[in-house]
N, C-alpha and C positions, 0 to 999 in steps of 0.2 A: 068148888075149890077157888079161892081168890088169889092165886099165885100165877105169875107169868115167869117162865124160866127161859133164859137164852143160854144155849149150850153150843160151844164150838169144839169140834173134834181135833183140830190141828193147831190153830193160832189162838193167842189170848185175845179177849175182847178189849178193845181200846175205849169205845164209847157206845152208848145206846140212847136212842131217842124213840119215843112213842108218840104218834100223831093220831088225831081222829080223822074222819073222812073229809072234813073241811080243811085239813092241813094245819090245824091248831096243835102246837106242841103241848102235850099234857104230862109228859115225864121226860127228863133228860139226865144223864149221868156220864161224866167223863172220867178218865184215869182209872178204869176198872182193873185192867191188867190181870184178869183171871179167865179161865176157860168156861166158867159157868157163872151166871148172874141171875139173881131172883128179884123180881119186882113185886112188892106187896102194897104199894101206895095207891094203886088204881082200884076204884070200886067197880065191881062187875055190874054191867047194866045192859047186857045183850046188845052191845054196840060193836061196830067194826073198827078195828085199830090197824094202823100201819106201824110196824116195828122196824126201825132202821138201825142196823148193827154195823159198826166199823171195827175191823180187826186190826191187829198190829202191823200187818203187811199192807195196810191202807186199802184193803178190799172192803167193799160195802155190800152187805146182804140185806135185802128188804123182803119182809114177809107180811102177809095179811092175816089177821086173827079176829074171829068173832068172840067177844069176851063180855 
């Protein structure tokens, strides 16, 4: 499956950035304003990614993902 889903249970997602392990930004999106967001622009390659999600209450959530 080549989809990455970001889901927030309480707050709307304000922005999302996806980085590789070297810190290079490979995907970014602002002004999402939804509780769920799907990323389909990244090609899977058995790589480690860092997903940084900013919520509308300015809380930042960082997760690691092997994709």
